[in-house]
LOMI-506803 format. One record per residue: residue number from 0; x, y, z of N, C-alpha, C in turn; chain; residue in one letter. Coordinates in steps of 0.001 Angstrom, whole numbers. Layout:
residues N
REC pos     n_u     n_v     n_w    ca_u    ca_v    ca_w     c_u     c_v     c_w unit code
REC NUM       X       Y       Z       X       Y       Z       X       Y       Z    A    A
...
END
This chain:
residues 338
REC pos     n_u     n_v     n_w    ca_u    ca_v    ca_w     c_u     c_v     c_w unit code
REC   0  -22946    2798    4739  -22076    3153    5131  -21910    4763    5097    A    M
REC   1  -22350    5951    5884  -22142    7288    5697  -21015    7730    5780    A    K
REC   2  -20405    8556    5424  -19432    9260    5317  -19341   11057    5415    A    L
REC   3  -18393   11025    6583  -18325   12914    6564  -18411   13423    5097    A    S
REC   4  -18868   14773    4759  -18501   15352    3654  -16639   15713    3914    A    E
REC   5  -16081   15867    5201  -14577   15936    4467  -14270   14725    4161    A    G
REC   6  -14691   14001    4519  -14063   12299    3749  -14410   11931    2739    A    K
REC   7  -15475   12606    2488  -15651   12038     883  -15502   12926     125    A    L
REC   8  -15072   14163     107  -14109   15207    -244  -13058   14510   -1020    A    R
REC   9  -12448   14047      76  -11048   13950     200  -11118   12417    -788    A    R
REC  10  -11599   11963    -309  -11654   10466   -1297  -12026   10333   -2430    A    L
REC  11  -12727   11654   -2897  -12952   12086   -4371  -11526   12250   -4955    A    K
REC  12  -10797   12925   -4101   -9397   13595   -4347   -8523   13019   -4859    A    A
REC  13   -8714   11385   -4319   -7832   10359   -4107   -7724    9358   -5562    A    L
REC  14   -8875    9185   -6157   -9553    8838   -6984   -9811    9117   -8682    A    S
REC  15   -9749    8285   -9424  -10111    9017  -10557  -11356    9163  -11364    A    D
REC  16  -11606    9614  -12018  -13049    9946  -12741  -13843    8580  -12407    A    S
REC  17  -13389    7657  -12529  -14413    5791  -12173  -14645    5847  -10510    A    R
REC  18  -13819    6607   -9939  -13973    6062   -8435  -12944    4901   -7948    A    G
REC  19  -11874    4450   -8849  -11166    3952   -8918   -9441    4508   -8190    A    V
REC  20   -9129    3934   -7394   -8387    4543   -6721   -6562    4104   -7141    A    I
REC  21   -6195    4906   -8259   -5007    4425   -9204   -3309    5326   -8392    A    A
REC  22   -3212    4735   -7230   -2256    5547   -6516    -445    4746   -6416    A    A
REC  23     267    5889   -6745    1599    5400   -6507    1739    5376   -4709    A    A
REC  24    2932    4828   -4554    3891    4492   -3536    4826    5018   -3244    A    A
REC  25    5432    6243   -2035    6503    6338   -2265    6832    6713    -850    A    M
REC  26    6377    5897     379    6472    5910    1630    7613    5481    2381    A    D
REC  27    8357    4476    1167    9430    3988    2083   10268    4845    2939    A    Q
REC  28   11136    4109    3659   11999    5139    4755   13355    4308    4512    A    R
REC  29   13306    3518    5700   13945    2408    5967   14294    1811    5084    A    G
REC  30   13876     991    4125   14333     135    3217   14745    1129    2060    A    S
REC  31   14116    1919    1493   14848    2788     760   16168    3101    1247    A    L
REC  32   16207    3539    2171   17699    4358    2994   18758    3228    2242    A    K
REC  33   18587    1978    3017   18858     388    2582   19377    -238    1411    A    K
REC  34   18138     410     552   18658    -178   -1045   19381     962   -1807    A    S
REC  35   19192    2286   -1099   20551    3297   -1902   21759    3176   -1379    A    I
REC  36   21731    2487    -245   23351    2404     698   23989    1375     -68    A    A
REC  37   23200     322    -259   23522    -950    -963   23735    -833   -2549    A    K
REC  38   22971     103   -2927   23444     286   -4627   24470    1173   -4495    A    A
REC  39   25112    2044   -3778   26296    3012   -4051   27454    2326   -3124    A    K
REC  40   27018    1347   -2288   28182     630   -1923   28922    1576    -980    A    G
REC  41   27632    2487     363   28419    3152    1022   27233    2365    2423    A    V
REC  42   27959    3159    3489   27354    3024    4806   25876    3529    5018    A    A
REC  43   24386    2818    5272   23469    3724    5693   23442    5267    6018    A    E
REC  44   23990    5340    6599   24363    6633    7411   24756    8046    6488    A    S
REC  45   25339    7460    5434   25816    8402    4171   24734    8492    3260    A    E
REC  46   23837    7812    3694   22515    8247    2793   21345    9303    3936    A    V
REC  47   21513   10639    3631   20951   11497    4450   19665   11854    3636    A    G
REC  48   19113   13118    4635   17664   13579    4311   17918   14180    2624    A    Y
REC  49   18970   14616    1941   18831   15426     865   18659   14315    -380    A    D
REC  50   19583   13376     107   19496   12098    -739   18172   11347    -842    A    M
REC  51   17488   11255     430   16093   10532      84   15203   11618    -180    A    M
REC  52   15020   12638      -3   14544   13710    -245   13987   13759   -2260    A    S
REC  53   15403   13897   -2288   15770   13860   -4227   15302   12653   -5022    A    E
REC  54   15325   11281   -4407   14742   10297   -5385   13348   10738   -4505    A    F
REC  55   12926   10750   -3896   11276   10936   -3692   10426   12057   -4663    A    K
REC  56   11436   12946   -4727   10924   14298   -5499   10621   13941   -7607    A    V
REC  57   12084   13014   -7519   11787   12730   -9068   10665   12017   -9103    A    A
REC  58   10381   11003   -8330    9392    9476   -8496    7965   10679   -8452    A    V
REC  59    7910   11456   -7518    6681   12451   -7660    6496   13145   -8897    A    S
REC  60    7616   13587   -9037    7066   14680  -10235    6894   14078  -11775    A    R
REC  61    7493   13032  -11865    7595   11933  -13062    6361   11061  -13147    A    V
REC  62    5762   10542  -12344    5024    9541  -12096    3900   10041  -12000    A    L
REC  63    3473   10833  -11214    1838   11343  -10398    1151   12065  -11706    A    T
REC  64    1698   12206  -12748     758   12411  -14128       5   11314  -14626    A    P
REC  65     421   10135  -14193    -332    9265  -14244   -1062    8382  -13213    A    H
REC  66    -946    8774  -12172   -1710    8496  -10946   -2930    9240  -10554    A    A
REC  67   -3771    8680   -9511   -4882    9217   -8855   -4256    9910   -7533    A    S
REC  68   -3095    9415   -7306   -2992   10054   -5865   -1395    9804   -5710    A    A
REC  69    -735   10148   -4744     336    9311   -3856     520    9147   -2491    A    I
REC  70    1272    7994   -2051    1581    8206    -681    2747    8460    -360    A    L
REC  71    3065    9278     553    4540    9874     707    4385   10002    2534    A    L
REC  72    5831   10269    2664    6058   10156    4593    6124   11499    5303    A    D
REC  73    6097   11925    6209    6136   13478    6398    7622   13744    6923    A    P
REC  74    8351   12554    6784    9845   12875    7287   10571   12862    6079    A    E
REC  75   10772   12203    4971   11449   12661    4037   10640   13537    2321    A    F
REC  76    9460   13269    2725    8552   13146    1295    7873   14783    1201    A    G
REC  77    7757   15509    1846    6992   17004    1950    7446   17431     586    A    M
REC  78    9008   17525     148    9127   18142   -1127    8409   17404   -2203    A    E
REC  79    8491   16095   -2200    7905   15447   -3023    6455   15807   -3181    A    A
REC  80    5602   16327   -1941    4497   16245   -2103    3847   17513   -2599    A    A
REC  81    4912   18441   -2738    4588   19866   -3715    4959   19797   -4954    A    K
REC  82    5738   18917   -5022    6381   18045   -6866    5130   17627   -7045    A    A
REC  83    4599   16778   -6674    3403   16047   -7495    2347   17010   -8327    A    R
REC  84    1652   16109   -9314     923   16655  -10121    -427   17477   -9545    A    S
REC  85    -691   18343  -10620   -2120   18782   -9645   -3469   17731   -9913    A    K
REC  86   -3454   17061  -10506   -4462   15860  -10541   -4227   15035   -9159    A    N
REC  87   -3407   15208   -8717   -2696   13959   -7845   -3006   14168   -6421    A    A
REC  88   -4072   13370   -5877   -4258   13313   -4224   -3101   12923   -3447    A    G
REC  89   -3312   13190   -2110   -2242   13258   -1125   -2538   12490     192    A    L
REC  90   -2095   10979      63   -1941   10077    1569    -378   10404    1982    A    L
REC  91   -1024   10395    3257     508   10628    4219     563    9974    5139    A    L
REC  92    1798    9224    5594    2010    7920    6549    2203    8508    7887    A    A
REC  93    1777    7809    8618    1503    8416    9911    2322    7531   11165    A    Y
REC  94    2755    6258   10918    3458    5298   11469    5030    5866   11367    A    E
REC  95    5703    5344   12172    7266    5034   12134    7347    4073   11531    A    E
REC  96    8533    4464   10720    8922    3215    9645    9488    1945   10589    A    S
REC  97    9412     669   10089    9603    -565   10626    8602    -737   11943    A    G
REC  98    9238   -1465   13359    8157   -1865   14250    9416   -1761   15607    A    Y
REC  99    8596   -1920   16275    9383   -2345   17601    9846   -3914   17784    A    D
REC 100   11302   -3758   17789   11729   -4845   17549   12232   -5309   19003    A    N
REC 101   11948   -4550   20061   12659   -4877   21640   11590   -5636   22145    A    T
REC 102   10910   -6262   21823    9670   -7459   22514    8850   -7629   20954    A    Q
REC 103    8131   -8971   21625    7402   -9771   20372    6778   -9013   20327    A    P
REC 104    5832   -9395   18717    4398   -8969   18378    4593   -7908   17406    A    G
REC 105    5835   -7242   16802    6273   -6355   16116    4931   -5211   16009    A    R
REC 106    5300   -4465   17247    4041   -3203   17648    4601   -2300   17020    A    L
REC 107    3808   -1340   16715    3804     -68   15905    4025     929   17109    A    P
REC 108    4508    2112   16146    4201    3191   16630    4245    4333   15797    A    D
REC 109    3612    5275   16278    3558    6493   15428    4653    7735   15323    A    L
REC 110    4582    8598   14859    5440    9309   14249    5517   10540   15662    A    L
REC 111    6653   10773   16236    6175   11145   17395    5656   13125   17130    A    P
REC 112    6239   13689   16327    5830   14823   15841    4832   15531   14581    A    H
REC 113    3825   14134   14456    2528   14106   13740    1405   13521   14222    A    V
REC 114     343   14234   14054    -608   13886   14437   -1827   13844   13347    A    S
REC 115   -3033   13211   13387   -4096   13365   12256   -4168   14898   11669    A    V
REC 116   -4443   15723   12806   -4469   17061   12379   -3588   17417   11888    A    K
REC 117   -2390   17416   12217   -1008   18019   11549   -1014   17718    9963    A    R
REC 118   -1422   16002    9559   -1805   15931    8400   -2396   16685    7724    A    I
REC 119   -3884   16960    8477   -4990   17645    7159   -4201   18971    7157    A    V
REC 120   -3233   19426    8125   -2950   20907    7582   -1672   20540    6996    A    D
REC 121   -1046   19631    6878      26   19392    5689    -793   19377    4307    A    M
REC 122   -1864   19020    3895   -2330   18972    3029   -2882   17543    2686    A    G
REC 123   -2545   16891    3563   -3197   15377    3168   -4393   14799    2958    A    G
REC 124   -4884   14128    1837   -6000   13822    1271   -6839   12448    2305    A    D
REC 125   -5667   11890    3302   -5790   10678    3861   -4574   10039    4690    A    A
REC 126   -5141    9540    5994   -4164    9273    6409   -3686    7691    6701    A    V
REC 127   -2349    7100    6324   -2152    5641    6147   -1383    5188    7393    A    K
REC 128   -1627    3889    7939   -1331    3467    8506    -915    1845    8519    A    I
REC 129     702    1432    8669     972     165    8127     719    -668    9397    A    L
REC 130     200   -2048    9543     392   -2814   10902     633   -4260   10387    A    L
REC 131    1645   -4697   10795    2173   -6210   10912     943   -6970   11922    A    Y
REC 132     516   -8013   11165    -946   -8550   11993    -876  -10126   11382    A    Y
REC 133   -1380  -10904   12379   -1448  -12084   12420   -2567  -12633   13480    A    S
REC 134   -3639  -13287   12902   -4573  -13786   13196   -4472  -15053   14340    A    I
REC 135   -2814  -15243   14147   -2440  -16247   15007   -1324  -15955   15960    A    H
REC 136   -1272  -14356   16546    -342  -14004   17076   -1212  -14395   18812    A    D
REC 137     172  -14161   19781    -928  -13960   20867   -1801  -12494   21560    A    D
REC 138   -3174  -13475   22123   -4569  -12529   21927   -3818  -10960   22686    A    K
REC 139   -3123  -11064   23624   -3043   -9879   24337   -2164   -8957   22742    A    N
REC 140   -1224   -9419   21968    -395   -8647   20982   -1430   -8351   20626    A    V
REC 141   -2409   -8738   19871   -3516   -8209   18599   -4340   -7313   19817    A    N
REC 142   -5122   -7776   20986   -5403   -6582   21737   -4925   -4843   21502    A    D
REC 143   -3483   -4982   21941   -3143   -4259   21873   -3117   -3153   20331    A    I
REC 144   -3152   -4294   18924   -3073   -3794   18167   -4551   -3002   17604    A    K
REC 145   -5566   -3854   18113   -6909   -3475   17959   -7252   -1952   18448    A    H
REC 146   -6933   -2171   19928   -6715    -555   20393   -6120     579   19788    A    A
REC 147   -4962     472   19165   -4089    1104   18282   -5102    1485   17227    A    F
REC 148   -5430     286   16437   -6322    1077   15114   -7672    1909   15860    A    V
REC 149   -8358    1488   16894   -9452    2006   16744   -9097    3595   17601    A    E
REC 150   -8011    3695   17959   -7368    5397   17933   -7361    6247   17062    A    R
REC 151   -6657    5612   16033   -6565    6212   14752   -7597    6253   14047    A    I
REC 152   -8497    5511   14165   -9933    5916   13777  -10394    6639   14234    A    G
REC 153  -10825    7006   15091  -11256    7931   16015  -10631    9480   15771    A    A
REC 154   -9402    9335   15400   -8754   10578   15254   -9096   11218   13831    A    E
REC 155   -8963    9865   13138   -9385   10454   11587  -10974   10820   11928    A    C
REC 156  -11684   10202   12171  -13200   10583   12169  -13462   11766   12516    A    E
REC 157  -12615   11907   13794  -13007   13762   14244  -12462   14675   13501    A    H
REC 158  -11425   14507   12301  -10828   15030   11445  -11579   15327    9920    A    N
REC 159  -11994   14709   10022  -12892   14305    8457  -11725   13972    7287    A    Q
REC 160  -11053   12784    7821  -10082   12580    6848   -9947   11495    6692    A    I
REC 161   -9936   10567    5019  -10069    9069    5361   -8963    8343    5807    A    P
REC 162   -9544    6964    6360   -8570    6243    7109   -8356    4672    6026    A    F
REC 163   -6842    4798    5562   -5899    3913    4726   -5330    2970    6080    A    F
REC 164   -5886    1794    5976   -4920     802    7002   -4579    -407    5892    A    L
REC 165   -3156    -592    5978   -2179   -1561    5805   -2110   -2570    6399    A    E
REC 166   -1920   -3622    6480   -1667   -5014    7283   -1004   -6038    6244    A    F
REC 167      49   -6063    6937     990   -7112    6379    1290   -8582    7151    A    V
REC 168     605   -9378    6637     806  -10866    7544    2217  -11304    7796    A    S
REC 169    2684  -11855    9345    3975  -12264    9538    3745  -13607    9622    A    Y
REC 170    5162  -13890   10470    5077  -15343   11392    5405  -15215   12664    A    D
REC 171    4657  -14730   13725    5134  -14654   14822    5805  -15936   15502    A    P
REC 172    5976  -16642   15106    7065  -17797   15658    8510  -17537   14811    A    T
REC 173    8342  -16403   14376    9835  -16494   13637   10041  -17345   12064    A    G
REC 174    9083  -18016   12067    9454  -18895   10578    9491  -17944    9471    A    G
REC 175    9937  -18939    8738   10416  -18198    7003    8971  -17795    6132    A    D
REC 176    9223  -16625    6347    7641  -15938    5706    7708  -15900    4156    A    E
REC 177    8981  -16463    3472    9230  -16899    2209    8768  -17826    1693    A    K
REC 178    8683  -18928    2801    9073  -20365    2506    7502  -20818    2096    A    G
REC 179    7221  -22174    1842    5999  -22530    1290    4964  -22975    2735    A    L
REC 180    5271  -23403    3815    4723  -23439    4958    3753  -22221    5273    A    A
REC 181    4733  -20933    4985    3806  -20042    5392    2813  -19568    3936    A    F
REC 182    3330  -19646    2626    2597  -19147    1588    1090  -20118    1409    A    A
REC 183     996  -21583    2242     -56  -22040    2560    -939  -21571    3388    A    Q
REC 184    -243  -20824    4204    -958  -20099    5667   -1641  -18668    4848    A    Q
REC 185   -1077  -18018    3764   -1295  -16921    3679   -2530  -16158    3520    A    K
REC 186   -3305  -16975    2591   -5208  -16938    2083   -5933  -16822    3654    A    P
REC 187   -5612  -17609    4462   -6237  -17685    5925   -5897  -16389    6680    A    E
REC 188   -4655  -16097    6423   -3720  -14717    7101   -4719  -13694    6654    A    L
REC 189   -4489  -13580    5298   -5075  -12079    4916   -6191  -12181    4796    A    V
REC 190   -7298  -12924    4470   -8866  -12921    4599   -9167  -12776    5872    A    M
REC 191   -8080  -13264    7250   -8529  -12957    8632   -8513  -11583    8985    A    G
REC 192   -7525  -10873    8576   -7392   -9595    8747   -8154   -8749    7897    A    A
REC 193   -8709   -8960    6824   -9537   -8332    6410  -11002   -8402    7057    A    M
REC 194  -11040   -9472    7414  -12264   -9664    8117  -12609   -8583    9329    A    R
REC 195  -11251   -8911    9901  -11134   -8092   11620  -11350   -6900   11320    A    E
REC 196  -10712   -6102   10309  -10691   -4683   10358  -11837   -4115    9403    A    F
REC 197  -12624   -5260    8675  -13718   -4438    8065  -14422   -4287    9082    A    S
REC 198  -14642   -4541   10842  -15553   -4632   11646  -15907   -2523   11830    A    Q
REC 199  -16728   -2100   12536  -17166    -771   12224  -16710    -482   13498    A    P
REC 200  -16099   -1041   14930  -15378     182   15535  -13926     698   15438    A    Q
REC 201  -13589     188   13894  -12277     769   13649  -11990    1755   12797    A    Y
REC 202  -13248    2024   12484  -13467    3432   11769  -12766    3485   10183    A    L
REC 203  -12177    2404    9632  -11554    2168    8324  -12280    2855    7687    A    V
REC 204  -11984    3379    6636  -12365    3408    5268  -11986    2605    4045    A    D
REC 205  -10820    2939    4106  -10245    1688    2821   -8721     645    3476    A    V
REC 206   -8962    -589    3054   -8042   -1469    3444   -7270   -1824    2244    A    L
REC 207   -6058   -1714    2673   -4899   -1573    1853   -4089   -3204    2135    A    K
REC 208   -4418   -3719    1050   -4282   -5461    1757   -3486   -6030     358    A    V
REC 209   -2521   -7322     884   -1767   -8052     404   -2719   -8461    -824    A    E
REC 210   -2274   -9210   -1884   -2963  -10310   -2571   -2841  -11542   -1308    A    V
REC 211   -3735  -12390   -1892   -4032  -13621    -626   -3151  -14676    -963    A    P
REC 212   -2580  -14845   -2103   -1305  -15665   -2475     103  -15194   -2354    A    I
REC 213     928  -16162   -2753    2536  -15551   -3076    2383  -16825   -4635    A    N
REC 214    2646  -15326   -5092    2762  -15853   -6708    3844  -16911   -7126    A    A
REC 215    5041  -17193   -6116    6020  -18015   -6476    5620  -19569   -6293    A    E
REC 216    4476  -19701   -5485    4033  -20935   -4971    2934  -21528   -5961    A    Y
REC 217    2186  -20297   -6872    1197  -21081   -7828    1571  -21607   -8919    A    V
REC 218    1225  -22815   -9087    1207  -23564  -10202    1031  -22795  -11540    A    E
REC 219    1760  -22247  -13020    1559  -21312  -13982    1642  -20314  -13736    A    G
REC 220    2143  -19366  -12696    2561  -18087  -12490    4094  -17751  -13244    A    S
REC 221    3904  -16923  -13521    5388  -16232  -14169    6381  -16443  -13382    A    K
REC 222    6599  -16733  -11948    7689  -16795  -10920    7307  -18278  -10161    A    V
REC 223    6534  -18833  -10771    6107  -20165   -9955    8169  -21153  -10053    A    F
REC 224    8180  -21196   -9060    9557  -22056   -8422   10033  -23636   -8476    A    K
REC 225    8478  -24104   -8995    8646  -25573   -8691    7405  -26608   -7586    A    G
REC 226    7822  -25451   -6481    6871  -26107   -5071    5964  -25579   -5544    A    Q
REC 227    4354  -26401   -5233    3159  -25641   -5180    2455  -25775   -3781    A    K
REC 228    2268  -24509   -3682     792  -24043   -2292    -460  -24288   -3354    A    A
REC 229    -428  -23749   -4400   -1945  -23819   -4689   -2223  -23786   -6575    A    Y
REC 230   -2890  -24598   -6881   -2863  -24466   -8217   -3405  -22724   -8984    A    T
REC 231   -3463  -22519  -10181   -4293  -21470  -10895   -5544  -21193  -10158    A    W
REC 232   -6434  -21916  -10697   -7685  -21766  -10458   -7823  -21954   -8662    A    K
REC 233   -7196  -22648   -7532   -7108  -22194   -6152   -6856  -20822   -5828    A    E
REC 234   -5830  -20426   -6534   -5253  -18822   -6023   -6201  -18077   -6478    A    A
REC 235   -7154  -17918   -7810   -8231  -17285   -8313   -9196  -17218   -7084    A    V
REC 236   -9546  -18766   -6505  -10779  -18341   -5723  -10507  -17997   -4400    A    E
REC 237   -9072  -18116   -4115   -8854  -17444   -2949   -9049  -16149   -2796    A    Y
REC 238   -8538  -15442   -4121   -9220  -14145   -4250  -10283  -13657   -4015    A    F
REC 239  -11378  -14513   -4974  -12235  -14087   -4894  -13053  -14320   -3346    A    R
REC 240  -12744  -15335   -2338  -13243  -15202   -1518  -12614  -14144    -288    A    R
REC 241  -11317  -13680    -556  -11077  -12729     403  -11989  -11362     353    A    A
REC 242  -12187  -11247   -1384  -13140  -10207   -1880  -14298   -9802   -1116    A    S
REC 243  -14894  -11570    -995  -16412  -11329    -172  -16142  -11045    1148    A    E
REC 244  -15194  -11697    2116  -14756  -11083    3286  -14888   -9432    3853    A    V
REC 245  -14096   -9057    3023  -14254   -7233    3114  -15717   -6503    2676    A    A
REC 246  -15876   -5862    4170  -17484   -5100    3715  -16605   -3756    3490    A    T
REC 247  -15380   -3274    3602  -14891   -1859    3239  -14370   -2173    1911    A    K
REC 248  -14010    -564    1452  -13659    -963     -46  -12036   -1218     343    A    P
REC 249  -11042   -1793    -931  -10114   -2689    -650   -9374   -2372   -1836    A    F
REC 250   -7832   -1873   -1739   -7480   -1607   -2666   -5963   -2372   -2421    A    I
REC 251   -5294   -3120   -3260   -4173   -3984   -3495   -2681   -3141   -3357    A    Y
REC 252   -1895   -3559   -2355    -675   -3433   -2172     438   -3953   -3108    A    L
REC 253    1641   -3830   -4029    2325   -4557   -4511    3564   -4879   -3924    A    S
REC 254    3613   -5002   -2387    4559   -5611   -1624    5954   -5767   -2041    A    A
REC 255    6279   -4964   -3145    7396   -5063   -3478    8198   -6106   -4527    A    G
REC 256    6851   -6590   -5235    6998   -7744   -6118    7255   -6981   -7451    A    V
REC 257    7716   -7633   -8582    8503   -7269  -10074    7125   -6713  -10904    A    D
REC 258    7251   -5860  -11363    5684   -5036  -12306    5164   -6214  -12561    A    N
REC 259    5363   -6920  -13725    4951   -7909  -14539    3870   -8968  -13339    A    E
REC 260    4851   -9359  -11901    4223  -10389  -11273    3033   -9532  -10581    A    V
REC 261    3069   -8004  -10129    2123   -7398   -9668     679   -7653  -10980    A    F
REC 262    1114   -7071  -12170       8   -7420  -13046    -681   -8874  -12776    A    I
REC 263     297   -9672  -12992    -261  -10870  -13042   -1533  -11562  -11822    A    E
REC 264    -859  -10810  -10852   -1555  -10682   -9358   -3511  -10029   -9512    A    N
REC 265   -3059   -9108  -10339   -4358   -8149  -10476   -5138   -8873  -11607    A    L
REC 266   -4426   -9539  -12293   -5173  -10501  -13712   -6018  -11466  -12617    A    T
REC 267   -5648  -11999  -11650   -6286  -13461  -10873   -7007  -12336  -10284    A    M
REC 268   -7232  -11239   -9705   -8215  -10545   -9290   -8970  -10309  -10202    A    A
REC 269   -8836  -10068  -11142  -10165   -9961  -11907  -10462  -11106  -12522    A    A
REC 270   -9867  -11980  -13128  -10482  -13603  -13155  -11575  -14020  -12167    A    D
REC 271  -11206  -13699  -10700  -11697  -13970   -9634  -13100  -13108   -9601    A    A
REC 272  -13308  -11710  -10386  -14565  -11359  -10456  -14211  -10718   -9076    A    G
REC 273  -13420  -10108   -8524  -13370   -9143   -7342  -13813   -8022   -7416    A    T
REC 274  -14181   -7080   -6472  -14547   -5880   -6383  -13595   -4756   -5920    A    D
REC 275  -12076   -5223   -6073  -11154   -4362   -5661  -11281   -3119   -6180    A    F
REC 276  -10862   -2098   -5417  -11387    -436   -5898  -10020      87   -5936    A    S
REC 277   -8469    -727   -6378   -7748     -13   -7255   -6279    -320   -6485    A    G
REC 278   -5592     242   -6517   -3744    -330   -5954   -3167     949   -4985    A    V
REC 279   -2339     670   -4255   -1182    1741   -4123     162    1102   -4389    A    L
REC 280     593     788   -5481    1822     677   -6155    2938    1083   -6244    A    C
REC 281    4043     596   -4647    5195    1484   -5116    6256     733   -5888    A    G
REC 282    6997     -35   -5235    8650    -684   -5738    7816   -1304   -7063    A    R
REC 283    7366   -2162   -7133    6606   -2778   -8595    7009   -1547   -9764    A    A
REC 284    7012      21   -9413    6903     718  -10209    8176    1243  -10777    A    T
REC 285    9018    1558   -9150   10054    2700   -9400   11271    1476   -8658    A    W
REC 286   11407     264   -8466   12267     196   -7705   13694     -82   -8460    A    K
REC 287   14096    -313   -9886   14657    -409  -10592   15249     809  -10934    A    N
REC 288   14603    1515  -10623   15303    2961  -10437   16348    3218   -9540    A    G
REC 289   16524    2152   -8429   17463    2999   -7438   18783    2627   -8028    A    I
REC 290   19240    1435   -8723   20644    1710   -8727   20997    2581  -10212    A    P
REC 291   20227    2900  -10604   20119    3780  -11773   20407    5247  -11013    A    V
REC 292   19900    5445   -9933   20358    6899   -9126   21475    6607   -8441    A    Y
REC 293   21643    5397   -8012   22933    4930   -6858   24458    5244   -8053    A    A
REC 294   23965    4834   -9045   25431    4756   -9760   25431    6165  -10821    A    K
REC 295   24693    6765  -11283   24613    7639  -12312   23951    9035  -12275    A    Q
REC 296   22912    9066  -10748   22682   10595  -10291   21062   10842  -10798    A    G
REC 297   21102   11841  -10552   19432   12167  -10714   19053   12194  -11941    A    L
REC 298   19550   12804  -12784   19149   13207  -14267   18749   11498  -14748    A    K
REC 299   19619   10822  -14588   19934    9359  -15166   18425    8719  -14530    A    A
REC 300   17937    8881  -12973   16977    8488  -12923   15800    8995  -13356    A    L
REC 301   15499   10358  -13417   14140   11149  -13974   14099   10302  -15375    A    E
REC 302   15375    9918  -16093   15207    9619  -17299   14846    7957  -17885    A    D
REC 303   15229    7728  -16204   14790    5944  -16088   12990    6280  -16294    A    W
REC 304   12908    6947  -14832   11714    7075  -14517   10591    7341  -15902    A    L
REC 305   11249    8505  -16452   10577    9014  -17586    9904    7939  -18864    A    G
REC 306   10556    6845  -18825   10655    5641  -19880   10189    4296  -19253    A    T
REC 307   11153    3833  -17776   10704    2689  -17694    9340    2781  -16449    A    E
REC 308    9703    3736  -15975    9052    4088  -14922    7351    4320  -15151    A    G
REC 309    7212    5205  -16201    5781    5754  -17030    5669    4405  -17248    A    V
REC 310    6278    3293  -18101    5779    2001  -18583    5031    1037  -17627    A    K
REC 311    5552    1366  -16614    5318     170  -15112    4056     762  -14933    A    N
REC 312    3902    2153  -14405    2601    2622  -13904    1536    2668  -14752    A    I
REC 313    1940    2333  -16393    1218    2580  -17295     406    1018  -17013    A    N
REC 314    1156      30  -17082     677   -1242  -17536      -5   -1735  -15996    A    A
REC 315     189   -1120  -15001    -510   -1136  -14033   -2103    -131  -14219    A    V
REC 316   -1948     621  -14396   -3295    1577  -14946   -4567     310  -15621    A    N
REC 317   -3671      60  -16571   -4511    -639  -17685   -4874   -2192  -17081    A    A
REC 318   -3952   -2578  -16019   -4389   -3943  -15281   -5727   -3088  -14045    A    A
REC 319   -5894   -1716  -14197   -7177   -1596  -13239   -8429   -1591  -14112    A    L
REC 320   -8347   -1735  -15265   -9515   -1487  -16045  -10739   -2446  -15025    A    K
REC 321  -10559   -3554  -14611  -11870   -4221  -14159  -11958   -4017  -12633    A    P
REC 322  -11355   -2940  -11816  -11578   -2433  -10572  -12974   -1603  -10390    A    A
REC 323  -13515   -1930   -9350  -14841   -1092   -9164  -14797     371   -8128    A    K
REC 324  -15118     969   -8254  -15272    2438   -7569  -15656    1886   -6076    A    P
REC 325  -14741    2902   -5324  -14816    2568   -3857  -16253    3082   -3166    A    W
REC 326  -17153    3903   -4041  -18205    4183   -3367  -19290    2858   -3402    A    Y
REC 327  -19228    2123   -4563  -19968     899   -4865  -19813    -159   -3623    A    A
REC 328  -18910    -327   -3109  -18531   -1495   -1653  -19276    -275    -460    A    K
REC 329  -19196    1008    -760  -20140    1424      22  -21435    1701     475    A    M
REC 330  -21712    1093    -888  -23471     850   -1252  -24169    2244   -1718    A    G
REC 331  -22879    3424   -2200  -23274    4731   -2986  -23686    4460   -4192    A    M
REC 332  -24253    5658   -4386  -24275    5761   -6175  -23057    6703   -6246    A    E
REC 333  -22802    6708   -8193  -22003    7476   -8505  -22348    8790   -8477    A    A
REC 334  -23328    9448   -8309  -23193   10519   -7926  -22510   11419   -7060    A    A
REC 335  -22249   10125   -5639  -21010   10984   -5438  -20141   11510   -5617    A    V
REC 336  -19649   11172   -6878  -18404   11574   -7349  -18872   13171   -7947    A    L
REC 337  -19990   13469   -8473  -20414   14842   -9121  -19819   16077   -8006    A    A
END
């Protein structure tokens, strides 16, 4: 696998000295606005730009000294980008928050005033796209999504900036995505998406993937609720199989779970011997700071981040010891980091 000089330089900026991506994620928009509004007991319309930006700046300033990079959004996150530590690279989201709910398929859209060139001009080291994806969806829907990813891949290739693709599995029939039946399908859904977007026509550089299980249905996990979809041994095997499917470097997303659950997920990945290349960890690190900010203000949030937030991100960093460098998955030598 060959990388342009620009992509190689920027991937190095996003990773630590080992070639592992230990990145924080703070590109939440609609969900963050909703969470702050709920914690404050106000309408979402009362959570404006200043509040969103202030929260992101605090997270960026306090946590990026402990991260190799941070993922932000161009809508509310540019002040936070300026506030990040000098050691931290910058990923920027290119997609609109949410999806088109006027038709089936959870079709994505791009921010109307952003392009890959503009992300480069903003100082971005990578472009990130979130895509809701199911191998069981209508073929026409998935064809639209495949073309969408191909266009972005070509745009990133032209501008020599890495393309990070995040895909989140869902049920096109509208079933319960937190239920047992969906948990049983999840390994197949995650592996199917990893297999699809590892293909060369998409020009994806790093896959940002869900863990292939739901921990609430893993017998013996910290959050097991009594209904079993998989034993611990079976869950570990799904991690191994998913790792083998990917032919591109991949990193895990925390998907909103609590910090200790995400750490346990990474333990399963390590037990499976997967060659994951790091994480993009968001809410597992900072979500419990939302009510602190909503009720007590900025200073209280900064104090919480400086203690609990830093403890959370350092726990994730400790769990990254078994991670493998992204360049190894690409068949490259350590010399690329020199």
